[in-house]
VEXDREN-2710 file (C-alpha; in Angstrom, 1 decimal):
% VEXDREN-2710
k/r/px/py/pz
1/UNK/0.0/0.0/0.0
2/UNK/1.3/3.4/-1.0
3/UNK/0.4/6.4/1.2
4/UNK/1.3/10.1/0.6
5/UNK/1.8/12.3/3.6
6/UNK/1.4/16.0/3.0
7/UNK/2.7/18.3/5.7
8/UNK/4.5/17.4/8.8
9/UNK/8.0/18.3/10.0
10/UNK/11.1/17.8/7.9
11/UNK/13.1/16.6/10.8
12/UNK/10.6/13.8/11.4
13/UNK/10.6/12.5/7.9
14/UNK/12.7/9.4/8.6
15/UNK/10.5/8.7/11.7
16/UNK/7.4/8.9/9.5
17/UNK/8.9/6.5/7.0
18/UNK/10.0/4.1/9.7
19/UNK/6.5/4.1/11.3
20/UNK/4.8/3.5/7.9
21/UNK/7.2/0.7/7.1
22/UNK/6.4/-1.0/10.4
23/UNK/2.7/-0.9/9.4
24/UNK/3.5/-2.4/6.0
25/UNK/3.0/0.8/4.0
26/UNK/5.3/2.7/1.6
27/UNK/5.2/6.4/2.5
28/UNK/6.0/9.4/0.3
29/UNK/6.4/12.7/2.3
30/UNK/5.7/16.1/0.8
31/UNK/6.4/18.7/3.5
32/UNK/5.4/21.9/1.7
33/UNK/3.7/23.4/-1.4
34/UNK/6.4/23.2/-4.1
35/UNK/6.5/23.5/-7.9
36/UNK/4.7/20.6/-9.5
37/UNK/3.0/19.8/-6.1
38/UNK/0.1/17.9/-7.7
39/UNK/2.5/15.8/-9.9
40/UNK/4.6/14.9/-6.8
41/UNK/1.5/13.5/-5.1
42/UNK/1.1/11.0/-7.9
43/UNK/-1.6/8.3/-7.6
44/UNK/-1.4/6.8/-4.0
45/UNK/-3.7/4.4/-2.4
46/UNK/-4.4/6.9/0.4
47/UNK/-3.5/10.4/1.4
48/UNK/-2.9/11.9/4.9
49/UNK/-2.7/15.7/5.4
50/UNK/-1.3/17.2/8.5
51/UNK/-3.2/20.4/8.4
52/UNK/-1.3/22.4/11.0
53/UNK/2.0/22.3/9.1
54/UNK/0.8/23.0/5.5
55/UNK/-0.5/26.1/3.7
56/UNK/-4.2/26.5/2.9
57/UNK/-3.4/26.4/-0.8
58/UNK/-1.6/23.1/-0.6
59/UNK/-4.4/21.6/1.5
60/UNK/-6.9/22.8/-1.1
61/UNK/-5.0/21.2/-3.9
62/UNK/-4.6/17.9/-2.1
63/UNK/-8.3/17.7/-1.3
64/UNK/-9.2/18.6/-4.9
65/UNK/-6.9/15.9/-6.2
66/UNK/-8.2/13.3/-3.8
67/UNK/-11.8/14.0/-4.7
68/UNK/-11.1/13.9/-8.5
69/UNK/-9.3/10.6/-8.3
70/UNK/-11.4/9.0/-5.5
71/UNK/-8.4/8.6/-3.2
72/UNK/-9.2/8.1/0.5
73/UNK/-8.2/11.2/2.4
74/UNK/-7.5/11.7/6.1
75/UNK/-6.9/15.2/7.6
76/UNK/-5.3/15.4/11.0
77/UNK/-4.4/18.6/12.8
78/UNK/-1.4/17.3/14.8
79/UNK/1.8/16.2/13.0
80/UNK/3.4/13.6/15.4
81/UNK/4.5/10.1/14.5
82/UNK/1.8/8.7/16.8
83/UNK/-0.8/10.6/14.8
84/UNK/0.5/9.0/11.6
85/UNK/0.4/5.5/13.3
86/UNK/-3.2/6.1/14.2
87/UNK/-4.1/7.0/10.7
88/UNK/-2.4/4.0/9.2
89/UNK/-4.2/1.5/11.4
END
């Protein structure tokens, strides 16, 4: 299963990836709104958005993409590793 994480903290990226791997998921992390943001998201099996560490524009683009491609979307306000684990269960 491939999951895309949008938002979060750069310094926790390796911890996010390790937690997802322990749950049996492959994780792609996008920490901020960049050039080709929508292309970087790709076509994952699910998306998680940490809303407190991402811009409103990036959140809007992620929600729009998830709705257009029928991708399950979970929005969480906190950005800890335990929040990611809860989402992946």
